[in-house]
N, C-alpha and C positions, 0 to 999 in steps of 0.2 A: 463441125463444116464437109462440107464435099470439096474436095480438090479439083484444080483443071488443069490443062497442060500449059494454056496460052491465054494470052490478055490481049487487046489491043494497044493499052498504054504500056506493055513490054520496049524498054528501048528510048521511051519519051524523057521528057523533064518537066516534072509539073513543079510549079510555083517557081519555075528558074532556079528550083535547089535542089529536087531530088529526081534523080536518073532513078528509072523502074529499070531493074534487073531481071526479077521474073514473079509470075503469079504464084503464091504458095495458097489460095483457101478461096472460098466462096462461103458466107454465110450470110443470115436474114437480112444482116441490115447494112453487111458492107461485104466488099472484096478485099482481102488483104494482099498487099505486096510487097516483096521484099525489094529496098529501095538504098541506093548510097546519098546519103546527104554531102553534096560535091563541097560543100563548105566546111565542114567539120570532119570530112572522110571519114564518114563514120555510116555501118550497117543499120538502116531504122526500119520497123515496121509499117508500112501505110497503107492504112484505111481509108477506102474510097467508099463513099454513103452511094449507096441505091441510087438511080438517075431521080425516081418516083420522091425519096424523102427529100433528095437534096433540091426540088423544084418546091417544095413545102417550105414559104416563109418561116412559119411558125417554129416548124423542126431545124430549120437551120440557126434561129436564133436563138432556140433553148439549147444545141447542141455546140452551140460557139461559146453559150454562157458555163454550161456541166463541163465542155472543154478546159475552159480557162482554169474552171474549180478545182478539177482534177489536175492539173497540172501543177498546181501548190502542194499536192500529197508527196512528200517524199519518206520511201520507206524501204527496206532491203526486201522486205516481201512482197513489194505493191510494183506495179509495171509502172514506169514513170511517161509520164504524156512529155515530149519533146516542142509540139509547135502542133500548128492547128490552121485551119485556112479555106479559102477558094479558087477554084483556078480554072478559067473559061468551063463555069458553071458546076465543076465538082469539087464536093465538100469533100474536103482529107483532112484525117488526121496523122501525123505523124510519133510513132512512139518507140521504144526501145525494144529492139528485133532479138527474140526471146529461141536461139536454137536446140528445141529439146521438142516435148510433147506436152498435150493437154489431157487433163485426168481423165479425159472421156476416152480419149485413146488407149491410156495404161488400162481402163476398165475392158474397154472393150477387146484387146487383144491380151488380157491377164488374166480379166474376169477378177473374184473376190481375190482380196489381198488378205494374209495377216493381219490379224490384230496390231502387231507392232508397227507395221509400214505403214498400215491404214492411219494408226494415230500417230505417227510422225509426221504424215503429208499433212492431215487435218489440224497439227499443231504448229507445222509452219504458216497454210493458208490463216486462221485463226488469229495468228499473229499479226499478218498484215492487216488483217478487217479488224482488230482490236486499235490498232494505230490509226485506221481511217477513223473507227468511230470516235475514238478521243480528240480525235480533229475538230470533229462535225460533221463527217461525213458518209453518207449513207451507200450503198452500193448497189441495192434493188435486183441486181440481177445474176444475184451468186449461182453457179453452176458447174459443172466438169470442164466445160468447156471454156471457161475463165479463170482455170487453175493451170499454170502452167509450170512444168517441172522441166528446168533448163539441163542439160547436158554436164553442164558445168557452171554451179551456182546454184544460189537458194531458190525455193521453190515459189510463186510469185502470182498476187491475185491481179487480174488486168481490168479492163473497161468499168472503172470505176464513177459513178455519175452517169451515165451516159444511157443507161436505161430511162431515164427521166425525161432524155431527149426524144423517147420514142412513144410517150404517153398518147399522143392521139391517133395510134395506130392499133386498132383492134387487137385482140392475141385472139384472135377466133382466124385472120387473114392465111392461118399457117405458116407464117413466118415467123412468130414467134412462138413454136409449138415446145420447142425445147426449153423455154423460159416455162412456159405456164408449168410444166412439170416440177418447179424449184419453189413457184409462187406461195405465200403464205394466205390461209384462207380470209385474214383480215385484206390484202390486195385484193383479191378475188370479189370480195364482198363490197369492199368501200373505198379500194383504191388508193389507201394509204398506205404508207410504210417508215416502218424506222427500223433501227439500229436490232432488234426482236425481230424483225422479217429477214436481215440476211442469217440469224442465228437457225431461224426456222430451216433455211436453205442449208447451211450447212450442216443441220441435223441429218437431213435427206442425201447430203452428198456422202458423209459416214456410212451411212446405213448402205448405199450404193457400194461404197468401197470393201464391207468388209462379206456382201452378198453376191456381188456382181450384176445385181438386178436394180434397177427401179423399187423403189418403196411403191410408187403409184404409176400406175397402168390404165391407159385407156383405148376408147377406139376415134378421139377424140376429143383435141384441145376441151370443147365443154366436159368432157365426160369426166376427163381429169381435174377440170379446176371442180366438178363439183364433189368428187372424191376429196380433196384437200377442204373440201369446206365441212362437209357431214358425215366423212366415213373415218379419219384420220389415219396414219401410220402403220404399219403391221411392227411388231418387234424382228429384229432381223435374225434370232433365233427360229421363227418360224418359217424363215425360208432356209437357213442354216444349222439342223442341231445341231446342238453342240456346243454355239458360240456362248460365252459366260453371260450371266444373269446382267452383270454391271454393265454389259456392251449396250445391251436393251434398256436398260435405266439411262445409260447417255443420250442415246440416240430419241429415248422419249422425252426427254428431258428439253429438249430444241424442238420438239415436233409437238407440241401441245397445241391445240386449236385454239385455245388461249389463249392470247400473248405474255397473258400479267403472269400467264405461271412457266413462262419462262426466261432464262437467265435474259437480264436486263440487256447485255449488249455480248461482243464476243470477247470482250475479257475475261466477264464472269465465268463463260463457257469455256475459252482455252481454262480456265482454273479446274474446273468439273473436270474436264479431259485431261488434267496434267493429275489430279488426284486418282481418276477410274485408274488411270495406269498404272499409278503406284500400289494397287491393290491387286493388281495380276500377274500371275507368278510367271515364270520365263516358259514354260510349258503353254500356258494359254495366248499368250503374248506370241508364240510362234506356230501356233494355231492355224494350219491352212485349208478350206476346203478343198474335198476333193470333186472336181464338175462333175465324174462318174457318179461317184455314190450319192451325192449330196441329190441329183435326179431321182434316185431311186427314192429319199428319205433317210439314207444313212446317215450317222453319225461321221463328223469330218476327220480327218485323217490327220495326225501330227508330223510336224514339220522332222523333228530329233526327239522322239520317244525314247525314254527307258528303256531299259531291256527289260523285260518281264521276268516275274519267276515263277517256273511252273514247277510245283509240286506233285511227286508221284505219290502213289499208293506202295503202301510196304506188300512185297509179295508174299512174303513169309505171313503174316498179319491177314492178308486176303485168304491165302490157303488155308490158313483154322478157321475163318470164318465157314469157308467152303465145308469144312470137316464137319463142324457142328452143327450144321444147317444139314447135313444130309443121315446124322445120327438119328437109329430106330426111326426111319422115314415116315415107313405103315404104320408105326404107332400100334403093331402089335408085339404080343409076348412070346419068345421062343417056345415050342414046346420040350417038353422034358424028357424025352427020350433022345431031345439031342442036348443033354446038360455039358457036356463037355467042352463041344462047342460056343453053347452059350456062355461057360466061365470064360472061353478064352475069348468069345466076342467082349464079355465085362472087361476081361483085363486088358484088351485092345483099347477101350472107351478108357478106361482109366489111363491108360498112357496117351490116349489121344489127348483126355483132357489135364494132365501136366504138361503136356507138349505146347498145349494151346495158353495153360499161363505161364508155361515158361515164357513164350511169345510174346505174350503180351505184356511181363516185366520186362524182359529185354526191352520191348518196340517202346516202352514207356521210358525206359534207363535210356533209351537211343533217343528219345524225341528230347529227353529231357536236356539231355549233355552234347549230342552232335546233331541232331534232328531240327525241325524248325522250330519245336517249342526251347532252345535252347537260349543262352544270353550269354552275349561276348562283350566283352570291354571294348568301347569305342575309341579307335584310336586318335592320335595328335594330329590333325592335316594342317596346323596352323604354317603358313608360308607356301602351301601346296596350290597348284595352277589344278582349273577344273578337271582336266586330264588324271593328274594325278594323283587327287583327291577321290575322285571317284573309283581309280584304282586300289587304292589303299581300301578304302571301306568295303569295295567288291571282297577282297580277302578276308573281310570278317561277316561274309555274308550279312551288307549292309548295303544300303541304297542311300544314295544321293539327291538331298533337294537343295535349291539352291535358293540365296537371297545375296541381295549387294547392299553396301553400305557405302560409304565415302568412308575415308580414314587416311591420315595426316600423315601416316611413318609407313604402313602396308602399301607395298605398290600395287597397282591396277590387275586384277586377274587372280591375286594371290589369296588363300584363305584367311579370313582375321579370327574366327572362333566356329563354333559349333554347336547343334542342341539338340540330343545331349551333348555336352563337353566333353572335351575328353576324357578317358579313368573313369567314365561313369558305365552301367550296365543298360545293354538295349537287346531288346530279344530280334532274334534274326531276321533278315529278311524287313526290319523296321526301316523307316526313313529316319535319316541324322541331316538335317539340316546346317548347311555351309552358309557361312556370310561368307562373301567374297568382294573385294575392296574394289572398288571403283574408283581410288588413288584420291587424291588430296579433293574435296570439294572446291571445285571453280567455278565462275560464272565469267561469262564474255564481256567485256564494256560495250553496251551497243553506240552506236555511231549518233551521235547525240546532236552536231552540226546541223544547222538549218532549223531545229526543231525550238519553238516553245517554250518558255522555263517551265510552264506546270506539265507541257509533252514530255521533256527530258524526265523530271521528279517518276514520272509515271514508268515510263523505260526503264527508270533504275530500278523500281519498285516490283516490278513485274520480273526482273532479272535478280531478285533476290538482294538487290543492291541499298544502299543509303546515299539518296541525296546530300551533298556535302555542301561547303560553301560554296554560294554562288556571287564571282566577282563580275568586275564591270568594265570594258576596255572600248575603246575606239577600233570601228571596221570599216575600210570604203567598200566592201562589197557585200556586207551580212548586214540583212535590215535591223533597225533597235528593236530588241526585244526578243533575238533569234539567239541560238547557242552556236558560239566560235567555234570550242576546243574544251574536251574533256583533261582532266585529270585524275587518276590514270588517263592514256590516251583509248580511241576506239579499238576493240580487238584483242588488248588485253585480259587475260584472265586474273582474277582476282579469287579471295575468300569471300563466303557467303557474309552479307551485312557490311561488305568492303563502304566504305565511304568514298565517295566519286562526286571529284568540285569540279565546276565548270565555269568557263568564262562566256556570260552575255553582252552582245552587241551594243552600244551606246550609240551605232550607228556612223556615216564617216566623222573625224575629228573637224571640229570648225578652223577655218583660215583667218588669221591676222590679215585685213585690205592693208596693204603696204600703199603709202604716199607717194605718188609720181608724178604730182605735178611741180612743171618746171623743167622738168626732163624732155630729151625728146621721145616722140613718138616710139621708136625704136626703142630705147632704152627702157623704156614704160613697157610697152609690153615683152620686153624681156622678165624683167622685174615682175611682174603680175604670175607670167607662165614660171618662173622658178619660184613662186609661192602657191603653185597649185592652182592656179586661177586661170582664167581665160580672159581676153580682151577685146573689146567692139570698139568701133570707132564712130561717132557722131560726128554729125556736119560741122567740119572746121569753123572757125569762127575768126574775126578782126579781133586784133590787140594791139595796142600799143605801147605794154608793157610786156608783153610776152615776147619772145623773139618767133619767127615764123617757125613752125615745126615744131617748135614745144608743145607741153600739155598747159593749158591753161586752167581745165577746171578735170575732177573725178568722180562718176557715180557709181558706186558711193563712196563717200569722199574715206569713211575709217570704218572700225567695227568686226567684223567678224563672216565668213563664207561659206558654204559647203562646198567641200573639195569640186573644180569644176565650173564653181561659180564664176559668173559675166562681171567686169567692170569696164561701162562708158566712161571712154576718155575725148574731151573734146580741144582738138589743134588748134595751136594759131596758126595763121595765116599773114599775122603778121599788122604792121598799122596798116589802117585803109587812105590809099592817096586821091586825093583833092585838087582840081587845078585850081588856081587863087584867081578870082574873078580880076578885072579891072579897075582900079578907082581912084584914077589920076583925075583930078577936076572938080572931083565930088568933094561936098563938103565932110568935116570931121565926123559927122555923125552919119551923112548917110553914107561914107565909106565903112564906118562902124558895121553898121546895120549890114550892109553888102554881105561884108565880110565873115559876120556870127552866122549867117544864112548858110553860111557855104560849110560851116562848121569847124570855123577859123576864133582863136584865141587875138584879139588886138590891141595893140600896143602903139601909141601914137608919140612923138617928139614933134615939139613945137619951135618953129625957127621964127626969130626975133617977135616974141610973144604971140605968130598967127594971126596978124591983123586981116588977111584975106578970109580966112579960116577955108583954106583950100589946097586940097591933099595932090602935092606934086609927085610924090613918088613912092613906092611901098617894096619893102624886102619879107620874104620872094615878090618880084615884080609878075605883076599879070600875067596870065598865062602859064606861069610854071607849075610844076604839082608839088606838093608838101604834104605830108602825113595829115588825115584830118583831126581835127582836134590842138594840131601846135601852133603856132604865135606868129601871126602876121606884122611886122611894125609900119607905120606909116610915116609919111612926114608931112606937114601940114604946115606952111606959110600963111 
């Protein structure tokens, strides 16, 4: 990414929520801004898509779909997606803000790293990728720019799934050149990608961390893509002589042109990486290439080399060799008239020969007893630190070679044992391998909250832990089938193969619907809210049996609902009041019909046998009001 100092959105509020603080960087796909989420009062990284991408309806649809999918991925080594949306034509994505550097910046500023640092970084990135692969997500755009190193916190992989949203744009437009450098052959040739494509890109990043250079360079994106398909990836040691062959093999494993020859996913490659690391010595892990010597083809330097032991020739032996080499140098016999001199010369020669023999004997004795050929007793270094053990061995002219192992009793950093063992004889100048304790073997319980049960089991197995009993419980906010918590809790350090049990959510606990008919509307609402339910009110209805303001009926009337479920109440308006019609002077039958048509029940009283069949009065009288359905009594004469 390239950075810039200002941006038109600085100071603006996006989507009524994100106040843009400053411009961070520009990439091929989006501008990245630091913003404050005014609702939650936290910093976020706001990615605002390029205007030409935002104008592409198919892109926007794909982008929104992929962003929603990525938001469901939760892992400590993955940058979480908080929100996505569109505001005034600007398509944006809100993600966690990571205060730190990208791997691209690390490589550009530091060059090649030590194998230990490179493997540490890749182990964290592959842990995040393996969690995504386990959940069914493919990244499709793994590259150094998408691996972030926080100043405080874990290494995180960013932009999961977003590469698929830009598949309608060609890789030759210059925008995605950085992506092309990490595309697998199958992505170039057939436009398809799976977990093995992410593994291929991870292998290329490991190459770059080990060498400080891209594995494949080219004058154009097409040239780079051609090399991915037809030429393959070189061995890191071709760029940095002296790198262990095991690292070449590890890069080759991930970057086979045939995806069937690669690890099937990031979890498998992570296991291969850990096995490779375990087979490397501390010196091999801490070797860091020197830029000056590497450019000239020289072997890399070592960050913490052992002092070399230089053995000088014996000066006396050297003099003897010179002496014997010059005796009778011309190959002639002295004249006879020089016999005394000749005898004297012979005597000197004999003496010289005796001297040589004495020197050789003395040298051999010195070599076998005090010199390089001598043997010494290996001292006991158990319980000593690395520094003390090196000093103890150095006093016996022995060199320290290191190994590490877990030990439940010996504190970390202290020597456990040695090979050869203490008391054994070893040649002066030879190596003694001392095994230093890494302390008790402990593994941190991963954070399982929110993961599926299958993902939780795999996360535990990846940490050398045993999935224990899975119990179930109700939970208002954790979806059904997702893990609520673990025992021991996340972050607890436990022994290898320790059992970790976890609780799986059954979803929100159902709430029994209380009966509230006959209660006043306010009392009924309070009773429902106390039960964790919501009350809604239907249109009020007349009732001759339920007092005005009280509940006539409810829906549902019984059973259970999820917390926050709704119960609909029908409240009484009281009885419906109707005007009593005038019926005086009508016959009994006619009056009855008229009153019943008005909604009343009729009762009659006959006077003197009602010979006239005429209604003289009614109670209530005509013109009065009475509840509909009530009884009107008529007097018939």
